[in-house]
C-alpha atoms as one frame of an Amber mdcrd trajectory, in Angstrom:
protein
  18.006 -21.692  -0.460  16.949 -18.363  -1.976  13.347 -17.125  -2.099  11.240
 -18.423  -4.986  10.591 -14.868  -6.169  14.221 -14.624  -7.279  13.876 -17.519
  -9.706  12.363 -15.264 -12.364  14.210 -12.053 -11.460  16.488 -10.759 -14.231
  19.329  -8.446 -13.176  19.502  -5.005 -14.789  21.164  -5.421 -18.199  22.031
  -1.729 -18.381  23.991  -1.883 -15.126  25.617  -5.126 -16.273  26.865  -3.462
 -19.474  28.255  -0.521 -17.505  30.035  -2.927 -15.148  31.518  -4.936 -18.053
  32.793  -1.767 -19.742  34.414  -0.595 -16.496  35.987  -4.032 -16.002  37.580
  -3.939 -19.463  38.834  -0.391 -18.919  40.406  -1.474 -15.625  42.389  -4.019
 -17.663  43.656  -1.249 -19.925  41.252  -1.996 -22.797  39.831   1.102 -24.477
  36.031   0.692 -24.531  33.503   3.277 -25.674  30.288   2.797 -23.732  26.854
   3.738 -25.061  25.292   1.926 -22.107  24.894   4.573 -19.409  21.416   5.941
 -18.764  22.640   9.192 -17.248  23.635  12.643 -18.485  27.366  13.187 -18.957
  26.978  16.740 -17.633  27.962  17.653 -14.086  25.342  18.667 -11.512  24.945
  22.484 -11.710  26.981  24.421  -9.142  23.924  26.090  -7.610  22.594  22.650
  -6.654  25.918  21.501  -5.211  26.139  24.762  -3.230  22.678  24.132  -1.756
  23.860  20.716  -0.543  26.981  22.221   1.032  24.909  24.888   2.790  22.511
  22.211   4.081  25.426  20.336   5.632  26.788  23.520   7.196  23.351  24.256
   8.677  23.414  20.816  10.281  20.558  19.443   8.152  22.067  15.964   8.324
  19.489  14.143  10.449  16.497  11.941   9.697  13.664  13.775   7.970   9.979
  13.014   7.503   9.673   9.647   5.732   8.029  11.135   2.643  10.369  14.103
   2.294  10.953  17.475   3.936   7.988  19.885   3.658  10.097  22.319   1.620
  10.801  19.690  -1.044   7.228  18.453  -1.232   6.129  22.085  -1.660   8.768
  22.550  -4.387   7.452  19.456  -6.185   3.925  20.891  -6.052   5.177  24.195
  -7.492   7.058  22.382 -10.274   4.027  20.286 -11.242   1.859  23.428 -11.365
   4.455  25.422 -13.319   5.429  22.780 -15.881   2.397  20.500 -16.104  -0.617
  22.544 -15.006  -1.269  20.033 -12.207  -2.505  21.136  -8.781  -1.378  19.007
  -5.821  -0.849  19.620  -2.120   2.243  18.449  -0.180   0.197  15.605   1.339
  -0.226  14.242  -2.224   3.560  13.949  -2.704   6.086  11.232  -1.797   9.847
  11.735  -2.184  11.889   8.524  -2.530  15.420   7.253  -3.161  15.173   7.755
  -6.936  12.218   7.117  -9.240  12.984   3.380  -9.346  12.285   3.262  -5.605
   9.141   5.352  -6.138   7.858   2.830  -8.674   8.617  -0.110  -6.392   6.746
   1.555  -3.515   3.803   1.842  -5.911   3.653  -1.805  -6.965   4.054  -2.968
  -3.347   1.186  -0.701  -2.271  -1.123  -1.431  -5.221  -0.500  -4.845  -6.833
  -1.795  -8.115  -5.379  -0.577 -11.558  -6.508  -2.250 -12.326  -9.838  -3.059
  -8.700 -10.686  -2.173  -7.835 -14.279  -0.170  -4.753 -15.271  -0.155  -3.588
 -18.906   3.352  -2.582 -20.011   3.758  -1.112 -23.517   6.749  -2.774 -25.205
   9.613  -1.940 -25.647   9.839  -0.959 -21.988  12.333   0.003 -19.323  13.730
  -3.232 -17.908  12.557  -2.663 -14.317   8.805  -2.359 -14.963   8.023  -6.072
 -15.482  10.622  -7.224 -12.938   9.167  -5.095 -10.141   5.664  -6.387 -10.910
   6.876 -10.001 -10.806   8.647  -9.439  -7.485   5.307  -8.722  -5.783   3.499
 -11.610  -7.507   1.816  -9.549 -10.236   1.648 -10.449 -13.921   3.223  -7.996
 -16.396   1.483  -8.086 -19.785   3.524  -6.842 -22.758   1.576  -4.685 -25.213
   3.543  -4.213 -28.417   4.145  -0.831 -30.067   5.244  -0.538 -33.692   8.581
   0.821 -34.896   6.798   2.210 -37.973   4.829   4.623 -35.747   7.920   5.713
 -33.826   6.850   3.261 -31.090   3.717   5.289 -30.297   1.128   3.708 -28.003
  -1.412   1.429 -29.681  -4.696   2.078 -27.815  -6.495  -0.761 -29.632  -3.906
  -3.291 -28.461  -4.040  -1.923 -24.925  -7.827  -2.212 -24.884  -7.652  -5.762
 -26.230  -5.189  -6.703 -23.469  -7.489  -5.625 -20.613  -8.984  -8.475 -18.580
 -10.924  -8.575 -15.289  -7.517  -8.914 -13.545  -5.997  -5.774 -15.083  -5.257
  -3.129 -12.449  -2.569  -0.796 -13.781  -1.260   0.653 -17.060   2.386   1.772
 -17.170   3.175   4.788 -19.369   6.671   6.119 -19.987   6.942   9.165 -22.253
   9.508  10.223 -23.371  10.354   6.567 -23.444  13.329   4.528 -22.338  14.571
   2.727 -24.484  12.947   3.981 -27.705  12.911   7.757 -27.234   9.223   7.712
 -28.262   6.981  10.582 -27.223   3.428   9.259 -27.086   0.921  11.201 -29.180
  -1.846  13.158 -27.501  -4.470  11.147 -29.405  -3.056   7.864 -28.071  -2.818
   9.226 -24.519  -6.425  10.468 -24.687  -7.574   6.996 -25.773  -5.708   5.407
 -22.861  -7.212   7.952 -20.469 -10.730   7.040 -21.648  -9.922   3.335 -21.250
  -8.641   3.808 -17.683 -11.724   5.749 -16.588 -14.095   3.340 -18.356 -12.498
   0.183 -16.911 -11.551   1.654 -13.509  -7.806   1.178 -14.032  -4.851   2.936
 -12.439  -2.213   4.675 -14.577   1.397   5.265 -13.584   2.907   7.994 -15.756
   6.709   7.843 -15.606   7.786  11.298 -16.807  11.475  11.112 -15.850  12.620
  12.313 -19.287  10.050  15.123 -19.505  12.702  17.854 -19.849  14.232  16.015
 -22.822  11.266  16.341 -25.194  12.698  17.531 -28.509   9.624  17.734 -30.738
   6.493  19.390 -29.421   5.878  19.871 -25.721   5.589  17.269 -22.985   1.997
  16.605 -21.912   1.126  14.709 -18.738  -1.871  12.392 -19.053  -2.934  13.505
 -15.565  -3.735  16.957 -16.988  -6.561  15.691 -19.213  -9.384  15.728 -16.648
 -10.055  15.439 -12.902 -11.252  11.847 -13.450  -7.973  10.875 -15.138  -5.866
  12.729 -12.574  -7.602  10.845  -9.751  -6.475   7.525 -11.288  -2.926   8.607
 -12.244   0.300   8.494 -10.260   2.783  10.918 -11.806   6.396   9.849 -11.246
   9.413  12.040 -11.905  12.987  12.537 -10.753  15.789  15.072 -10.440  18.223
  12.627 -12.043  17.843  13.456 -15.727  16.882  17.139 -15.973  19.474  18.266
 -13.414  22.220  15.635 -13.953  21.646  14.338 -10.412  21.630  10.562 -10.960
  23.856   9.842  -7.961  21.862  12.063  -5.602  18.947   9.568  -5.756  15.849
  11.764  -5.552  12.597  10.711  -7.209   9.016  11.641  -6.403   5.390  10.702
  -6.960   2.191  12.741  -6.998  -1.226  11.143  -6.805  -4.309  10.211  -4.829
  -3.650  10.955  -1.173  -4.731   7.538   0.090  -2.339   5.773  -2.305   0.521
   8.195  -1.548  -0.023   7.537   2.156   0.151   3.770   1.547   3.341   4.158
  -0.515   4.825   6.268   2.286   3.992   3.529   4.794   5.828   1.021   2.590
   8.843   3.317   2.391   8.815   3.803   6.172   9.563   0.095   6.614  12.188
  -0.160   3.872  14.440   2.901   3.511  12.724   5.625   5.526  13.641   9.079
   4.167  15.951   9.827   1.231  19.239  11.592   2.037  18.524  14.839   3.866
  21.345  16.610   2.006  20.128  15.435  -1.413  16.628  16.654  -0.538  17.866
  20.196   0.086  19.804  20.052  -3.185  16.565  18.992  -4.919  14.705  21.991
  -3.465  17.218  24.235  -5.241  17.066  22.119  -8.429  13.285  22.415  -8.739
  12.874  25.970  -7.432  15.930  27.779  -8.831  16.723  29.019 -12.350  15.901
  26.499 -15.068  18.040  27.831 -17.942  20.631  25.052 -17.702  17.932  22.418
 -18.242  17.119  23.917 -21.631  20.775  24.171 -22.596  21.387  20.515 -21.751
  18.269  19.477 -23.698  19.461  21.445 -26.743  22.809  19.629 -26.612  21.093
  16.224 -26.464  18.849  17.269 -29.362  21.926  17.990 -31.477  23.606  14.726
 -30.489  20.553  12.622 -31.353  20.690  13.844 -34.955  24.397  13.049 -35.082
  24.060   9.474 -33.808  20.895   8.610 -35.762  22.463   9.769 -39.034  25.563
   7.718 -38.222  23.617   4.582 -37.298  21.471   4.725 -40.428  24.655   4.902
 -42.525  25.879   1.558 -41.138  25.099  -1.559 -43.217  22.468  -3.824 -41.667
  21.358  -1.243 -39.060  18.416   1.135 -39.123  17.171   3.476 -36.413  13.983
   5.505 -36.034  14.460   9.119 -34.949  13.753   9.371 -31.190  11.659  12.369
 -30.139  12.834  12.479 -26.526  15.159  11.098 -23.813  18.787  10.351 -24.841
  18.570   6.875 -26.363  18.741   5.441 -29.862  16.945   2.094 -30.226  18.656
   0.655 -33.267  17.176  -2.228 -35.255  19.997  -4.733 -35.824  17.917  -7.576
 -37.270  19.553  -6.866 -40.638  22.736  -8.357 -39.168  21.084 -11.650 -38.193
  22.351 -14.557 -40.214  25.705 -12.917 -40.896  28.863 -14.677 -39.685  31.383
 -13.273 -37.244  34.737 -14.959 -38.009  36.124 -15.187 -34.466  39.516 -16.753
 -33.761  37.779 -19.143 -31.336  35.383 -20.243 -34.075  32.842 -18.551 -36.354
  29.584 -17.305 -34.796  26.341 -16.631 -36.658  24.592 -13.564 -35.264  21.035
 -14.501 -34.264  20.016 -12.132 -31.455  20.588  -8.778 -29.787  22.841 -10.566
 -27.284  25.001 -11.874 -30.154  25.258  -8.396 -31.671  26.098  -6.861 -28.286
  28.863  -9.434 -27.739  30.200  -8.885 -31.251  30.361  -5.090 -30.868  32.014
  -5.301 -27.448  34.663  -7.801 -28.520  35.295  -6.719 -32.106  34.637  -2.951
 -31.964  35.261  -2.293 -28.254  31.856  -0.569 -28.161  29.367  -1.313 -25.381
  25.641  -1.227 -26.199  22.696  -2.779 -24.346  20.813  -5.766 -25.834  17.180
  -5.045 -26.644  16.030  -8.464 -25.430  15.564  -7.256 -21.846  13.607  -4.229
 -23.115  11.140  -6.482 -24.922  12.650  -6.526 -28.432  15.406  -8.917 -29.455
  15.665  -7.159 -32.829  17.182  -4.019 -31.285  20.062  -2.681 -29.211  19.974
   0.487 -27.116  22.617   3.180 -27.348  22.781   6.162 -25.005  24.037   9.335
 -26.669  24.688  10.966 -23.299  28.341  11.258 -24.269  30.581  13.573 -26.287
  30.535  14.187 -30.037  34.053  12.775 -30.281  33.081   9.509 -28.562  29.909
   9.210 -30.659  31.929   9.660 -33.863  34.673   7.261 -32.733  32.137   4.661
 -31.569  30.289   4.759 -34.890  33.583   4.471 -36.796  34.576   1.428 -34.746
  31.177  -0.155 -35.374  31.538   0.439 -39.117  34.982  -1.154 -39.181  33.751
  -4.166 -37.230  30.675  -4.647 -39.440  32.927  -4.754 -42.488  34.453  -7.971
 -41.110  31.135  -9.822 -41.062  30.668 -12.489 -43.705
């Protein structure tokens, strides 16, 4: 009955974990969730006030499909200020969150059979969106020993005559990796040499804890011409529910993506757009304060994870995720009342932690690594400490 394209579609595991945790809480079960991919901070008051003022001014109607001129101009100013990138408003598309931006891109760019190189581990939606339009995602492994940095040699080896696009995500979800400049420069050379497109998902740019974020589009005019820079207001300004993402790139491609959007959602919320103008254009001090808090929390959770038997975790350099290697638990026995279970996968470990420790984490399988689980440390110190303590107590019960 359903379309064939849904036969291979995997639902979002991160949203599924959040839903399961909420379901258990609704039953009165105390669950600590490390699943959410969103800041636990509230949206700054200045941004909320801008939304209220927009409503009072009557700015509640349809807008231009690709975003109000004021927001597209604010995006241009932000990209110039923070990334040294010069764009004009006609080079910008504003969408209903960065996930929507990325889907507009694959619809506009990828033909059935086109190959898209996706460094692994990856955010769960990259390969699924490519498959939905008939493209072929190609996993390109990164190594935990390098902090999950890009491997340019493996990317080059994966290129075929059907390759059209390389997906970059730095800082990275789920690993927290920040790709090195040397690796990015090698990828830039490859893209120019082989006439490939690059999508640079920079949603966690503001949460770069070591060094400074560098956009691959800033390397040269030739690289910029082949790069679509994608960003969002969700992470830096704690605006996940406002659903504002944006893309900057070649005008012809942005126009095509806008045409796609015109037939799907039309414009993002007019009120959220005016809030985003304030977010991007107003004072930025709160962004730095939030980043400093996440920086402190990452050290807390990584130290705690590495103290747990059978678990090790590389220090993330950005975002707010810990990608913990749990393969040291495989082969150990969980003595459940319903019958003993031998842990063999990230799904087994996730089920064990939820049932035995009342801690929700996300299995790494859907991110491209079944040896890992993802934990978001976008939560309080007290919940991080309690969650780690519960995990330790549960692990002690493993045979």
